N, C-alpha and C positions, 0 to 999 in steps of 0.2 A: 476458550483460549483465543486471544486476539492474534492477528497477524502483525508482523513488524517488518519494516522495509530496511534491508541491509545496506551496507556501504556500497554495494554494487550498483545502486540506483544511479541512473544517468540523468534524471530530472526531466524525462520526456513528457510526463503527465498522462500517459496512456491509462493508468490505473484510476485517475481521478473521476472520469466520467462513468467508469464501471461500478464504482462503489454505490450500493443502493441506499446508504445512509449518510453519504457525504462525509465520511470519517477521514478522508485523505486531504491533506493540505500541503502546500509547498513552504519549505523553510530553508533558507540559505542554499538554494539551488537543488535541493533534494526533496523528495516526497516523504511525508511523515503521516503515520496512521495514529489517530486518537484511539487508544486501547479501550477507553470507556464506551466508545460509540461503535467499535468494530463488532460485526455479527459473526465473524469467523466463517464467512461464506466462501472465501477464496476467489471471488470474481477478479480481484486485483491481480492475483498471481497468474490467472489464466491469460491476461493480456500483456503482461510485462515482457518486453523483449530481452531482458537480461536476468529474468527470474529473481528479482530483488525481494519481493514480498515473500516472507516465510512465516509459518506458524511459530508463535512464541513457545518456548519449551519451559 
């Protein structure tokens, strides 16, 4: 199950460098996770100051 970045994202980019497979990119001022590449490791969630990355349900 991949992670998804919620609308709470402030576009800071803290998560980008933490992703071990570079599945996070910026689009329209917000970060987006490519679900096909996401390993579900949660590294992005651990560094996000606003807790925007959440596991998809």
